[in-house]
KOLGU-4560 file (N, C-alpha, C; in nm, 3 decimals, padded with zeros to 5 digits):
<recs>
<n_xx: 03.768 n_yy: 03.953 n_zz: -01.028 ca_xx: 03.801 ca_yy: 04.038 ca_zz: -00.934 c_xx: 03.744 c_yy: 04.081 c_zz: -00.832 mol: A seq: 1 type: UNK>
<n_xx: 03.596 n_yy: 04.118 n_zz: -00.888 ca_xx: 03.484 ca_yy: 04.171 ca_zz: -00.786 c_xx: 03.446 c_yy: 04.064 c_zz: -00.718 mol: A seq: 2 type: UNK>
<n_xx: 03.423 n_yy: 03.935 n_zz: -00.764 ca_xx: 03.351 ca_yy: 03.842 ca_zz: -00.664 c_xx: 03.442 c_yy: 03.768 c_zz: -00.604 mol: A seq: 3 type: UNK>
<n_xx: 03.564 n_yy: 03.759 n_zz: -00.619 ca_xx: 03.701 ca_yy: 03.713 ca_zz: -00.505 c_xx: 03.717 c_yy: 03.826 c_zz: -00.410 mol: A seq: 4 type: UNK>
<n_xx: 03.669 n_yy: 03.932 n_zz: -00.444 ca_xx: 03.663 ca_yy: 04.050 ca_zz: -00.321 c_xx: 03.517 c_yy: 04.047 c_zz: -00.246 mol: A seq: 5 type: UNK>
<n_xx: 03.445 n_yy: 03.954 n_zz: -00.281 ca_xx: 03.301 ca_yy: 03.992 ca_zz: -00.212 c_xx: 03.236 c_yy: 04.087 c_zz: -00.247 mol: A seq: 6 type: UNK>
<n_xx: 03.230 n_yy: 04.160 n_zz: -00.391 ca_xx: 03.194 ca_yy: 04.277 ca_zz: -00.426 c_xx: 03.073 c_yy: 04.218 c_zz: -00.510 mol: A seq: 7 type: UNK>
<n_xx: 02.986 n_yy: 04.146 n_zz: -00.464 ca_xx: 02.879 ca_yy: 04.094 ca_zz: -00.581 c_xx: 02.792 c_yy: 04.183 c_zz: -00.643 mol: A seq: 8 type: UNK>
<n_xx: 02.736 n_yy: 04.265 n_zz: -00.570 ca_xx: 02.635 ca_yy: 04.333 ca_zz: -00.615 c_xx: 02.716 c_yy: 04.433 c_zz: -00.715 mol: A seq: 9 type: UNK>
<n_xx: 02.845 n_yy: 04.461 n_zz: -00.703 ca_xx: 02.905 ca_yy: 04.556 ca_zz: -00.826 c_xx: 02.946 c_yy: 04.425 c_zz: -00.929 mol: A seq: 10 type: UNK>
<n_xx: 02.966 n_yy: 04.310 n_zz: -00.898 ca_xx: 02.999 ca_yy: 04.209 ca_zz: -01.010 c_xx: 02.866 c_yy: 04.204 c_zz: -01.090 mol: A seq: 11 type: UNK>
<n_xx: 02.764 n_yy: 04.177 n_zz: -01.029 ca_xx: 02.625 ca_yy: 04.175 ca_zz: -01.100 c_xx: 02.599 c_yy: 04.278 c_zz: -01.151 mol: A seq: 12 type: UNK>
<n_xx: 02.612 n_yy: 04.445 n_zz: -01.134 ca_xx: 02.616 ca_yy: 04.532 ca_zz: -01.203 c_xx: 02.703 c_yy: 04.517 c_zz: -01.333 mol: A seq: 13 type: UNK>
<n_xx: 02.843 n_yy: 04.482 n_zz: -01.329 ca_xx: 02.925 ca_yy: 04.460 ca_zz: -01.446 c_xx: 02.849 c_yy: 04.370 c_zz: -01.531 mol: A seq: 14 type: UNK>
<n_xx: 02.824 n_yy: 04.234 n_zz: -01.496 ca_xx: 02.768 ca_yy: 04.146 ca_zz: -01.572 c_xx: 02.662 c_yy: 04.200 c_zz: -01.653 mol: A seq: 15 type: UNK>
<n_xx: 02.543 n_yy: 04.271 n_zz: -01.588 ca_xx: 02.436 ca_yy: 04.301 ca_zz: -01.642 c_xx: 02.467 c_yy: 04.403 c_zz: -01.778 mol: A seq: 16 type: UNK>
<n_xx: 02.562 n_yy: 04.497 n_zz: -01.736 ca_xx: 02.614 ca_yy: 04.554 ca_zz: -01.872 c_xx: 02.660 c_yy: 04.504 c_zz: -01.972 mol: A seq: 17 type: UNK>
<n_xx: 02.764 n_yy: 04.399 n_zz: -01.923 ca_xx: 02.830 ca_yy: 04.323 ca_zz: -02.053 c_xx: 02.687 c_yy: 04.193 c_zz: -02.137 mol: A seq: 18 type: UNK>
<n_xx: 02.578 n_yy: 04.226 n_zz: -02.084 ca_xx: 02.480 ca_yy: 04.130 ca_zz: -02.106 c_xx: 02.507 c_yy: 03.982 c_zz: -02.072 mol: A seq: 19 type: UNK>
<n_xx: 02.576 n_yy: 03.944 n_zz: -01.958 ca_xx: 02.600 ca_yy: 03.845 ca_zz: -01.933 c_xx: 02.505 c_yy: 03.802 c_zz: -01.785 mol: A seq: 20 type: UNK>
<n_xx: 02.355 n_yy: 03.779 n_zz: -01.850 ca_xx: 02.252 ca_yy: 03.781 ca_zz: -01.739 c_xx: 02.248 c_yy: 03.692 c_zz: -01.661 mol: A seq: 21 type: UNK>
<n_xx: 02.272 n_yy: 03.542 n_zz: -01.696 ca_xx: 02.292 ca_yy: 03.452 ca_zz: -01.609 c_xx: 02.418 c_yy: 03.495 c_zz: -01.491 mol: A seq: 22 type: UNK>
<n_xx: 02.512 n_yy: 03.533 n_zz: -01.508 ca_xx: 02.628 ca_yy: 03.545 ca_zz: -01.447 c_xx: 02.602 c_yy: 03.670 c_zz: -01.349 mol: A seq: 23 type: UNK>
<n_xx: 02.528 n_yy: 03.760 n_zz: -01.361 ca_xx: 02.470 ca_yy: 03.921 ca_zz: -01.315 c_xx: 02.368 c_yy: 03.852 c_zz: -01.199 mol: A seq: 24 type: UNK>
<n_xx: 02.276 n_yy: 03.771 n_zz: -01.232 ca_xx: 02.150 ca_yy: 03.719 ca_zz: -01.146 c_xx: 02.217 c_yy: 03.662 c_zz: -01.045 mol: A seq: 25 type: UNK>
<n_xx: 02.327 n_yy: 03.554 n_zz: -01.083 ca_xx: 02.418 ca_yy: 03.476 ca_zz: -00.953 c_xx: 02.500 c_yy: 03.570 c_zz: -00.876 mol: A seq: 26 type: UNK>
<n_xx: 02.516 n_yy: 03.672 n_zz: -00.953 ca_xx: 02.612 ca_yy: 03.766 ca_zz: -00.837 c_xx: 02.548 c_yy: 03.812 c_zz: -00.750 mol: A seq: 27 type: UNK>
<n_xx: 02.412 n_yy: 03.883 n_zz: -00.789 ca_xx: 02.302 ca_yy: 03.914 ca_zz: -00.727 c_xx: 02.277 c_yy: 03.865 c_zz: -00.603 mol: A seq: 28 type: UNK>
<n_xx: 02.208 n_yy: 03.751 n_zz: -00.608 ca_xx: 02.177 ca_yy: 03.652 ca_zz: -00.507 c_xx: 02.303 c_yy: 03.647 c_zz: -00.428 mol: A seq: 29 type: UNK>
<n_xx: 02.422 n_yy: 03.599 n_zz: -00.494 ca_xx: 02.531 ca_yy: 03.561 ca_zz: -00.378 c_xx: 02.546 c_yy: 03.701 c_zz: -00.303 mol: A seq: 30 type: UNK>
<n_xx: 02.542 n_yy: 03.803 n_zz: -00.331 ca_xx: 02.558 ca_yy: 03.914 ca_zz: -00.260 c_xx: 02.433 c_yy: 03.973 c_zz: -00.205 mol: A seq: 31 type: UNK>
<n_xx: 02.327 n_yy: 03.882 n_zz: -00.174 ca_xx: 02.193 ca_yy: 03.926 ca_zz: -00.125 c_xx: 02.164 c_yy: 04.040 c_zz: -00.138 mol: A seq: 32 type: UNK>
<n_xx: 02.192 n_yy: 04.077 n_zz: -00.258 ca_xx: 02.135 ca_yy: 04.213 ca_zz: -00.347 c_xx: 01.990 c_yy: 04.170 c_zz: -00.397 mol: A seq: 33 type: UNK>
<n_xx: 01.865 n_yy: 04.134 n_zz: -00.316 ca_xx: 01.769 ca_yy: 04.093 ca_zz: -00.375 c_xx: 01.650 c_yy: 04.185 c_zz: -00.444 mol: A seq: 34 type: UNK>
<n_xx: 01.701 n_yy: 04.322 n_zz: -00.432 ca_xx: 01.575 ca_yy: 04.407 ca_zz: -00.493 c_xx: 01.649 c_yy: 04.374 c_zz: -00.648 mol: A seq: 35 type: UNK>
<n_xx: 01.755 n_yy: 04.401 n_zz: -00.649 ca_xx: 01.800 ca_yy: 04.370 ca_zz: -00.812 c_xx: 01.790 c_yy: 04.246 c_zz: -00.857 mol: A seq: 36 type: UNK>
<n_xx: 01.795 n_yy: 04.113 n_zz: -00.795 ca_xx: 01.770 ca_yy: 03.998 ca_zz: -00.827 c_xx: 01.617 c_yy: 03.998 c_zz: -00.848 mol: A seq: 37 type: UNK>
<n_xx: 01.504 n_yy: 04.081 n_zz: -00.779 ca_xx: 01.362 ca_yy: 04.083 ca_zz: -00.790 c_xx: 01.374 c_yy: 04.139 c_zz: -00.956 mol: A seq: 38 type: UNK>
<n_xx: 01.414 n_yy: 04.239 n_zz: -00.967 ca_xx: 01.413 ca_yy: 04.337 ca_zz: -01.057 c_xx: 01.466 c_yy: 04.243 c_zz: -01.198 mol: A seq: 39 type: UNK>
<n_xx: 01.549 n_yy: 04.160 n_zz: -01.175 ca_xx: 01.628 ca_yy: 04.110 ca_zz: -01.303 c_xx: 01.524 c_yy: 03.988 c_zz: -01.338 mol: A seq: 40 type: UNK>
<n_xx: 01.456 n_yy: 03.877 n_zz: -01.208 ca_xx: 01.368 ca_yy: 03.795 ca_zz: -01.242 c_xx: 01.230 c_yy: 03.850 c_zz: -01.312 mol: A seq: 41 type: UNK>
<n_xx: 01.182 n_yy: 03.957 n_zz: -01.296 ca_xx: 01.059 ca_yy: 04.031 ca_zz: -01.351 c_xx: 01.083 c_yy: 04.051 c_zz: -01.482 mol: A seq: 42 type: UNK>
<n_xx: 01.223 n_yy: 04.124 n_zz: -01.515 ca_xx: 01.235 ca_yy: 04.135 ca_zz: -01.624 c_xx: 01.265 c_yy: 04.009 c_zz: -01.741 mol: A seq: 43 type: UNK>
<n_xx: 01.299 n_yy: 03.886 n_zz: -01.689 ca_xx: 01.328 ca_yy: 03.768 ca_zz: -01.738 c_xx: 01.194 c_yy: 03.693 c_zz: -01.715 mol: A seq: 44 type: UNK>
<n_xx: 01.084 n_yy: 03.737 n_zz: -01.686 ca_xx: 00.963 ca_yy: 03.684 ca_zz: -01.689 c_xx: 00.943 c_yy: 03.550 c_zz: -01.599 mol: A seq: 45 type: UNK>
<n_xx: 01.025 n_yy: 03.539 n_zz: -01.497 ca_xx: 01.043 ca_yy: 03.424 ca_zz: -01.401 c_xx: 00.974 c_yy: 03.473 c_zz: -01.274 mol: A seq: 46 type: UNK>
<n_xx: 00.842 n_yy: 03.506 n_zz: -01.287 ca_xx: 00.797 ca_yy: 03.587 ca_zz: -01.156 c_xx: 00.808 c_yy: 03.486 c_zz: -01.042 mol: A seq: 47 type: UNK>
<n_xx: 00.799 n_yy: 03.353 n_zz: -00.999 ca_xx: 00.810 ca_yy: 03.265 ca_zz: -00.899 c_xx: 00.943 c_yy: 03.268 c_zz: -00.831 mol: A seq: 48 type: UNK>
<n_xx: 01.066 n_yy: 03.299 n_zz: -00.928 ca_xx: 01.171 ca_yy: 03.335 ca_zz: -00.841 c_xx: 01.150 c_yy: 03.476 c_zz: -00.829 mol: A seq: 49 type: UNK>
<n_xx: 01.126 n_yy: 03.572 n_zz: -00.878 ca_xx: 01.116 ca_yy: 03.712 ca_zz: -00.847 c_xx: 01.033 c_yy: 03.723 c_zz: -00.684 mol: A seq: 50 type: UNK>
<n_xx: 00.911 n_yy: 03.649 n_zz: -00.695 ca_xx: 00.860 ca_yy: 03.650 ca_zz: -00.558 c_xx: 00.929 c_yy: 03.587 c_zz: -00.441 mol: A seq: 51 type: UNK>
<n_xx: 01.014 n_yy: 03.473 n_zz: -00.466 ca_xx: 01.120 ca_yy: 03.405 ca_zz: -00.372 c_xx: 01.187 c_yy: 03.507 c_zz: -00.320 mol: A seq: 52 type: UNK>
<n_xx: 01.248 n_yy: 03.585 n_zz: -00.412 ca_xx: 01.373 ca_yy: 03.677 ca_zz: -00.405 c_xx: 01.276 c_yy: 03.779 c_zz: -00.311 mol: A seq: 53 type: UNK>
<n_xx: 01.187 n_yy: 03.822 n_zz: -00.345 ca_xx: 01.138 ca_yy: 03.916 ca_zz: -00.262 c_xx: 01.093 c_yy: 03.884 c_zz: -00.081 mol: A seq: 54 type: UNK>
<n_xx: 01.054 n_yy: 03.762 n_zz: -00.094 ca_xx: 01.036 ca_yy: 03.704 ca_zz: 00.049 c_xx: 01.181 c_yy: 03.684 c_zz: 00.128 mol: A seq: 55 type: UNK>
<n_xx: 01.276 n_yy: 03.635 n_zz: 00.032 ca_xx: 01.399 ca_yy: 03.622 ca_zz: 00.107 c_xx: 01.421 c_yy: 03.761 c_zz: 00.160 mol: A seq: 56 type: UNK>
<n_xx: 01.394 n_yy: 03.877 n_zz: 00.103 ca_xx: 01.448 ca_yy: 03.996 ca_zz: 00.111 c_xx: 01.360 c_yy: 04.059 c_zz: 00.214 mol: A seq: 57 type: UNK>
<n_xx: 01.268 n_yy: 04.011 n_zz: 00.280 ca_xx: 01.174 ca_yy: 04.035 ca_zz: 00.359 c_xx: 01.085 c_yy: 04.143 c_zz: 00.320 mol: A seq: 58 type: UNK>
<n_xx: 01.075 n_yy: 04.181 n_zz: 00.178 ca_xx: 01.012 ca_yy: 04.272 ca_zz: 00.126 c_xx: 00.875 c_yy: 04.239 c_zz: 00.094 mol: A seq: 59 type: UNK>
<n_xx: 00.809 n_yy: 04.232 n_zz: 00.218 ca_xx: 00.667 ca_yy: 04.176 ca_zz: 00.201 c_xx: 00.585 c_yy: 04.267 c_zz: 00.123 mol: A seq: 60 type: UNK>
<n_xx: 00.578 n_yy: 04.405 n_zz: 00.073 ca_xx: 00.482 ca_yy: 04.470 ca_zz: 00.015 c_xx: 00.534 c_yy: 04.431 c_zz: -00.148 mol: A seq: 61 type: UNK>
<n_xx: 00.661 n_yy: 04.408 n_zz: -00.183 ca_xx: 00.693 ca_yy: 04.394 ca_zz: -00.322 c_xx: 00.625 c_yy: 04.259 c_zz: -00.320 mol: A seq: 62 type: UNK>
<n_xx: 00.672 n_yy: 04.161 n_zz: -00.261 ca_xx: 00.602 ca_yy: 04.028 ca_zz: -00.265 c_xx: 00.459 c_yy: 04.028 c_zz: -00.307 mol: A seq: 63 type: UNK>
<n_xx: 00.377 n_yy: 04.094 n_zz: -00.236 ca_xx: 00.232 ca_yy: 04.087 ca_zz: -00.227 c_xx: 00.199 c_yy: 04.159 c_zz: -00.369 mol: A seq: 64 type: UNK>
<n_xx: 00.280 n_yy: 04.257 n_zz: -00.423 ca_xx: 00.236 ca_yy: 04.338 ca_zz: -00.538 c_xx: 00.276 c_yy: 04.230 c_zz: -00.662 mol: A seq: 65 type: UNK>
<n_xx: 00.355 n_yy: 04.167 n_zz: -00.622 ca_xx: 00.404 ca_yy: 04.053 ca_zz: -00.742 c_xx: 00.304 c_yy: 03.956 c_zz: -00.729 mol: A seq: 66 type: UNK>
<n_xx: 00.262 n_yy: 03.914 n_zz: -00.663 ca_xx: 00.148 ca_yy: 03.793 ca_zz: -00.655 c_xx: 00.006 c_yy: 03.852 c_zz: -00.714 mol: A seq: 67 type: UNK>
<n_xx: -00.052 n_yy: 03.981 n_zz: -00.689 ca_xx: -00.130 ca_yy: 04.038 ca_zz: -00.745 c_xx: -00.133 c_yy: 04.005 c_zz: -00.929 mol: A seq: 68 type: UNK>
<n_xx: -00.262 n_yy: 03.983 n_zz: -00.949 ca_xx: -00.270 ca_yy: 03.962 ca_zz: -01.111 c_xx: -00.200 c_yy: 03.840 c_zz: -01.177 mol: A seq: 69 type: UNK>
<n_xx: -00.144 n_yy: 03.761 n_zz: -01.075 ca_xx: -00.055 ca_yy: 03.664 ca_zz: -01.154 c_xx: -00.138 c_yy: 03.534 c_zz: -01.204 mol: A seq: 70 type: UNK>
<n_xx: -00.122 n_yy: 03.463 n_zz: -01.278 ca_xx: -00.199 ca_yy: 03.349 ca_zz: -01.263 c_xx: -00.203 c_yy: 03.278 c_zz: -01.141 mol: A seq: 71 type: UNK>
<n_xx: -00.320 n_yy: 03.187 n_zz: -01.102 ca_xx: -00.335 ca_yy: 03.116 ca_zz: -01.002 c_xx: -00.224 c_yy: 03.012 c_zz: -00.973 mol: A seq: 72 type: UNK>
<n_xx: -00.195 n_yy: 02.945 n_zz: -01.076 ca_xx: -00.080 ca_yy: 02.828 ca_zz: -01.065 c_xx: 00.062 c_yy: 02.880 c_zz: -01.020 mol: A seq: 73 type: UNK>
<n_xx: 00.098 n_yy: 03.028 n_zz: -01.074 ca_xx: 00.205 ca_yy: 03.054 ca_zz: -01.045 c_xx: 00.206 c_yy: 03.100 c_zz: -00.889 mol: A seq: 74 type: UNK>
<n_xx: 00.098 n_yy: 03.168 n_zz: -00.852 ca_xx: 00.119 ca_yy: 03.212 ca_zz: -00.722 c_xx: 00.060 c_yy: 03.118 c_zz: -00.594 mol: A seq: 75 type: UNK>
<n_xx: -00.005 n_yy: 03.011 n_zz: -00.659 ca_xx: -00.053 ca_yy: 02.901 ca_zz: -00.531 c_xx: 00.034 c_yy: 02.856 c_zz: -00.457 mol: A seq: 76 type: UNK>
<n_xx: 00.175 n_yy: 02.857 n_zz: -00.455 ca_xx: 00.266 ca_yy: 02.801 ca_zz: -00.324 c_xx: 00.268 c_yy: 02.893 c_zz: -00.237 mol: A seq: 77 type: UNK>
<n_xx: 00.214 n_yy: 03.033 n_zz: -00.258 ca_xx: 00.297 ca_yy: 03.160 ca_zz: -00.189 c_xx: 00.137 c_yy: 03.198 c_zz: -00.130 mol: A seq: 78 type: UNK>
<n_xx: 00.013 n_yy: 03.160 n_zz: -00.149 ca_xx: -00.093 ca_yy: 03.178 ca_zz: -00.098 c_xx: -00.113 c_yy: 03.111 c_zz: 00.056 mol: A seq: 79 type: UNK>
<n_xx: -00.191 n_yy: 03.207 n_zz: 00.131 ca_xx: -00.203 ca_yy: 03.170 ca_zz: 00.259 c_xx: -00.325 c_yy: 03.096 c_zz: 00.298 mol: A seq: 80 type: UNK>
</recs>
């Protein structure tokens, strides 16, 4: 019901509490709740997706912080 009402962020929170992490992440991304998506990707250890989410949210400082101290092969596509 939350998704059909376009309440994606709330749906993501609900799915996260129910340990349905894949559905939570999908809901956060669909609802443009990139901060929560970034946090979710970090917890899952998927740093390239966390960086992409931070960039999509135009959260430059967060993206830079994610790139710092990560292996070169992980951050190479994001370096200028």
